[in-house]
N, C-alpha and C positions, 0 to 999 in steps of 0.2 A: 273935807274939801276946803279947809280953812285957807283963805287967801286966794282961792281959785274962782274964776268967774263962770266956769262951765263945769257942771257935774259930769263925770265920765263913768258911764254904765257899761261894764264889761259883760258881753254875752258870749259865754265860752262854748266853743265847739257846737254851734247850732246845727251843723249838718249831721251830727251823730247824737246830740242830746237835745232834741227838739220835738219829741212826740207830744201829741195832744195839745199843740199850740203853746207849749211852755215858753217859746221864744217871745210870745206876746207879753210876758212879764216885763221885758225891757221897755216895750212901748208904753205900758201902764206907768212905770216909774218916770219915764221921760215926760209923758203928758201931765202927770200930777205935779211935777216940778214946774213945767211951763205954765200951767194954770195958776201957779203961785208967783209967777214972775221970774223964775230962775231959767237959765239956759242949761240945756242938757244935750249930751252927745252919746249915742250908743256905739260902742267899739266892739266889733265882732272879731273874735279870735278863733281861727280855724285850725284843723289838724295840720301839723308841721310848722306852725307859727309859734314863736316864743310867747309866753303869757306875761304881759307887763305887770310889774309890781306897783305901779303908780296910779291905778284906777281907783275910783271911790267906792264902787260896789261891784260885786261879781255874781253872775247868775249861771246856775247849772241846771239843765232840765232833765227830762227822762229819756231813756233809750233802752234798746234790747240788750241782751247779754253781751253779744260780740261788740256792739258799739260802746257799751259801758267799759269793757276791758280795754278797748282802744283809748278811751278817754282817760282811764286810770294811768295807762302807760305814758300818755302825753303829759298829764298834769304832774306826774312824778319827775319826768324828764325836764320840764320847764316849771320850776317851783315858784312862779310868780305869785300864785294865790297864797301860799304859805307865808311868803315874805310880806305880802300886803296885809294879811291878817295880823302879823306881828306888829305892824305899824298902825293898826286900828281900823282897817278896811272892813266893810260889811259884806257878808256872803249869804246868798240864799240858794239852797239846793232842793230840787224837787225829784222825788222818786229815786231814779238812778243817781241823781245828784246827792241825795241824802246818803245813799250807800257809799258813794265815792268819798264823801267828806268824813266818813267814819274811819276806823282803824283797819278794818278788813271786811271783805264780803266774799261769799262763795257763790259761784255761778251754778246754773243747772247742769253744767258739765262736771261739777264737783271740784273744779279748780278754785283754789283760794287766791284772791287778789289783795294786795296791800292797798289801803286807801290813803288819803292825805293826813289822817290823824287829827283833823281839826274838830271832830266830834268824837266823844267817847261812845261809839256805836259799833256793834258787830252784827252782820246780817247773814242769815242762813236761809236757804230755800224752805218754804213751808210745804205742807201737804196739799193745799188747795189754793188756787189763784184767787186773789181778792179782786173782784170786778164789780163795782157798785158805786153809788153815791155815798160819800163819807161826810158825816157831820161830827164835829167835836166841840166841846166846851173849852175855850182857850184858857190857859193858865197865865199868870203874870209873865211877861209885862203887858199882855193884851187885856187884862182885867175882865176875864170871863166873856169876852166878845165871841159869839159863835163863829166857828170856822166851817166852811163848806167847800166841797169840790168833788171831783171824780177820781177814784183810785183804780189802778189796774197793775197789780204786781204780785209776784210769788214770794218775794223776800219777806222774812220776819226779822225785825231789828230789835236788838236788846241794848238798852242804854246802861252804861257804866256810871259810876258816881260823879264823873266830871261833867256830865250832860244832864239837863233837865228836859222833860217832855214839853212840847209846844202846847199840847192840849190833852183832854181825856175824851175818848171815843163815846159818842152817843149812839151813832148808827154807822155800821161798817166795820172795817178791820184795823186800819192804821198800822201801827207797829206790830200788832199781833198779840199784845198783852194788855189791851185796854187803854194804852196811851197812843198819842199821835205826834209824830215829829220829834225834833230834838233841838236843843239850844245850848250853846256854850259861848258866852260873851256875845260878840257881834256876828257869830256864825249860827244861822237858823236853817232848819230843813224840815220838809214835810212830804207826805205822800199825796198831797192834794194837787190835782191837775185842774184846768178850767178855762184859761190859766188862773192860777190861784190868786194872783194879785188883782185880777179883774173882779173876781167873786168876793174878795176879802179886802176892801180898801183900807181898813184899819191896819192890816198887816203891811200893806204897801207903805202907809204913812209911818209906821213904826220903823221900817227899814230906812226910809228917807230921813226921819228924825235922828236916827243914830248916825247916819252919814253926815248930816249937817251939824250935829252936836247939840241939838235942842229939839224938844217935842214940837210937832206941828199941829195947829188947830185943824179940826175936820173941815173938809170941803163940802159945801151944800150942793150936791149934784143930784137932781131928781132922777135922771135916767139911770145913774149908777145905783142909787138906793133902790129903785124899782127892780132892776135886774137882780140885785142881791136878795131882795125879799122874795122874788119869784123862785130863784134857784134854791134858797134855803127852805122855802115852803115845800117845794117839790121833793127835795132831798129828805125832808122830815116826814114825808108821806101824808102831808096835809093838803087841803084845798086852799088855793089862793083866795083872798078876800079883797 
């Protein structure tokens, strides 16, 4: 957002990609910017509307199979996200959003859908649905910061050589092979709901730092730290102290 006074946060197709409060990720980013003295605007893009290529960050949430297929068709028809990424924009995909950002995904109806190809990821239905709290040890660039959230998905995602995992699973399923999420450049994705950025403020600040072009110092927010501690403790099966 070099030279811009207001950060523009794109919330893509929230009417079909907004399960488990994923739309709240936009609110988290906007508030963390405002707390630091920046102005922020959330731009909602709905079905049938062109996707701007001029936003600073793009958010895709989770959705059921039919909604995910609709979203894939829309995002291929309006290639604003692809163009924005080519110009350095930041993208976060959650659950269905992860699968959409990959090269292809197969639905439970056995139909193969083309993804956006921004992550080197292919997704196939698994044998058993993953429904549980998920804990992962984050890999760089998060420097082993634990990740926590709720997962609910059937898909198993396999990463190719052009993408790296976001973390390694400690508890739960994640991608299905011991890894969680995917990263290629400024495109990040995860199976964590929660919303993920409320439960993992370091991940939120990583995205914002990439958007701004420099790392952000942590915010000392007691309530946020307490919420994170409680959720991470519960997800790890320990008692809070």
